[in-house]
C-alpha positions in Angstrom: 117.5 90.9 104.7 119.0 93.9 106.4 117.7 96.1 109.2 119.1 99.4 110.4 119.3 99.7 114.2 119.4 103.3 115.5 119.8 103.3 119.3 121.8 105.5 121.7 123.1 102.7 123.9 125.8 100.5 122.3 124.7 97.5 124.5 121.1 97.8 123.4 122.1 98.2 119.7 124.2 95.0 119.9 121.4 93.1 121.7 118.8 94.1 119.0 121.3 93.1 116.3 121.8 89.7 117.9 118.1 89.2 118.1 117.7 90.1 114.4 120.5 87.7 113.5 118.6 84.9 115.3 115.7 85.7 113.0 117.9 85.5 109.9 118.2 89.3 109.5 121.5 91.3 109.5 121.4 94.3 111.8 123.4 97.4 111.0 124.0 99.5 114.1 124.1 103.3 113.9 124.2 105.9 116.7 122.9 109.0 115.0 120.6 110.5 112.4 123.5 111.3 110.1 124.9 107.8 110.4 121.5 106.4 109.5 121.2 108.5 106.4 124.7 107.6 105.4 123.9 103.9 105.7 120.9 104.3 103.4 123.3 106.0 100.9 126.0 103.4 101.0 124.1 100.1 101.4 122.3 98.9 98.3 119.2 97.6 100.2 117.8 98.2 103.7 114.6 96.3 104.3 113.7 97.7 107.7 114.8 99.9 110.7 114.4 99.8 114.5 114.5 103.5 115.6 114.8 104.9 119.1 112.6 108.0 119.1 112.9 109.1 122.7 116.4 110.7 122.6 116.1 114.1 121.0 119.7 114.1 119.9 119.1 111.0 117.8 116.3 112.7 115.9 114.4 109.5 115.4 111.1 111.0 114.5 112.8 113.2 112.0 114.4 110.1 110.5 111.1 108.4 110.1 109.6 111.4 108.4 112.6 111.6 106.0 112.4 107.9 105.2 108.6 108.0 104.5 108.9 111.1 102.3 111.6 109.8 100.1 110.6 107.6 97.1 113.5 105.2 97.5 112.9 104.6 101.3 109.2 105.0 101.9 108.6 101.2 101.8 111.1 100.5 104.5 109.5 98.6 107.4 109.9 100.7 110.6 109.7 99.5 114.2 110.0 102.2 116.9 111.7 101.7 120.2 110.1 104.0 122.8 108.7 104.5 126.3 105.7 106.2 124.9 102.4 104.3 124.7 99.7 107.0 124.9 97.0 107.4 122.3 98.3 110.5 120.6 101.7 108.8 120.1 100.3 105.6 118.7 97.9 107.4 116.3 100.9 109.5 115.1 103.0 106.4 114.5 100.1 104.7 112.7 99.8 107.6 110.4 103.6 107.4 109.7 103.0 103.8 108.6 105.2 101.9 111.1 104.7 98.2 111.5 104.9 98.1 115.3 106.8 99.3 118.4 109.0 98.0 121.2 108.3 99.3 124.6 110.9 100.5 127.0 112.5 99.9 129.5 114.7 97.6 127.6 114.7 94.0 128.9 116.8 91.6 126.8 114.5 88.6 127.1 111.2 90.6 126.9 112.3 92.8 124.1 113.6 89.9 122.1 110.3 88.1 122.4 108.4 91.4 121.4 110.7 91.8 118.4 110.4 88.3 117.2 106.6 88.5 117.5 106.6 91.7 115.5 108.8 90.3 112.7 106.7 87.1 112.5 103.4 89.1 112.5 104.7 91.3 109.7 106.6 88.6 107.8 104.8 89.4 104.5 105.5 93.1 104.9 109.2 92.6 105.6 109.6 90.2 102.7 108.0 92.3 100.0 107.0 95.6 101.6 103.5 95.3 100.2 102.0 96.4 103.5 103.0 99.6 105.2 100.7 99.8 108.2 100.2 98.2 111.5 97.7 95.3 111.1 95.5 94.1 113.9 93.3 91.1 114.2 89.8 91.4 115.6 88.9 89.3 118.6 86.9 86.2 117.6 83.8 87.4 119.5 83.8 90.8 117.7 82.1 89.3 114.6 83.6 92.1 112.6 82.0 92.0 109.1 82.5 94.0 105.9 80.3 94.2 102.8 80.2 95.9 99.4 78.4 95.8 96.0 79.7 95.7 92.5 78.1 97.1 89.3 78.5 93.8 87.4 77.1 91.6 90.2 73.6 91.7 91.6 74.3 90.4 95.1 75.9 92.1 98.1 79.3 90.5 98.8 80.1 90.2 102.5 82.8 88.6 104.6 84.6 88.3 108.0 87.5 90.7 108.6 90.6 88.7 109.3 92.9 91.8 109.8 92.6 95.5 109.3 95.0 98.5 109.1 94.9 102.1 108.1 95.7 100.9 104.6 93.2 98.2 104.1 91.7 94.9 105.2 91.9 91.1 104.5 88.6 89.3 104.6 87.2 85.8 104.2 84.2 86.1 101.9 80.9 84.3 102.9 79.6 84.4 99.3 82.4 84.7 96.7 81.1 85.9 93.3 81.6 83.8 90.1 85.1 83.7 88.7 86.0 86.9 86.9 83.7 89.2 88.8 86.5 90.1 91.2 90.2 90.5 90.3 93.3 92.4 91.3 92.8 96.1 90.4 89.0 96.0 90.7 87.7 99.3 92.0 85.1 99.3 94.7 83.1 102.5 95.2 81.8 101.8 98.8 83.2 99.3 101.3 81.1 99.4 104.4 81.8 98.1 107.9 81.4 99.0 111.6 84.1 99.5 114.1 83.3 100.0 117.8 79.8 101.1 116.9 80.9 103.6 114.3 79.8 102.9 110.7 82.5 103.5 108.0 82.1 103.8 104.2 85.4 103.8 102.3 86.3 103.4 98.6 88.9 100.8 97.8 90.6 98.4 95.3 91.2 94.7 95.3 94.9 93.9 95.6 94.8 90.1 96.0 92.2 87.4 95.5 92.6 83.8 96.3 89.5 81.5 96.4 87.4 83.1 99.2 90.1 85.3 100.6 90.3 88.9 99.6 92.8 91.7 100.3 91.5 95.2 99.9 93.4 98.5 99.8 91.5 101.5 101.1 91.2 104.7 99.1 91.6 108.2 100.7 90.2 108.4 104.2 88.1 111.1 105.6 89.1 112.6 108.9 86.3 110.8 110.7 87.2 107.4 109.1 90.9 107.9 109.8 90.0 108.7 113.4 87.8 105.7 113.8 90.4 103.4 112.3 93.2 104.9 114.4 91.1 104.5 117.6 90.3 100.9 116.9 94.0 100.0 116.1 95.2 101.8 119.2 92.8 99.8 121.4 93.9 96.5 119.8 97.6 97.4 120.2 97.1 98.6 123.8 95.1 95.6 125.1 
């Protein structure tokens, strides 16, 4: 596995690469936007990137936009390195589809722990790029539930949300339907749940089914649904 590391400071670039190496990931250091684009041209596969977005000369935000717009790089796992942690910034990064961020000021031990935690949390994403959004887990006492109905099944299907992102949710079903009723690719017209007192209703599709565990991908989000999800994710990240 290979990660690009775009960072102004040579010392921080090296430290991040050393941490990646301890996780079994090869870090490729670059010091500019142009070097980063050249690396994507010359290397056959780049699985992820750690991008400093605070230095305007590095053009980190522009690089993220470029990677997410290109068909051959939009699935790259991106972690941002930044001093910013305000709501507007986090919502913007969530919409970009980053998997997480490292907060400055840089501290070798603290940042190393943050990076390892992010990589472990997003292991499935970095291995197969099947998830492109920050995922958060509800607190146990939130009792976050989700439910939906199917045309070919008379009962409402409900379950506990295990994790959720702008792209979808994983749930543990309370009442799994008979075999064959649900399957990968199954369209769901209305997935309903409540976040922080706000009711959401979103279309979706089943992407994975294993016993009572179900992974759902959300369809297009209305502005109100997108805002509610972004606010919830921001709160979980910021806690």
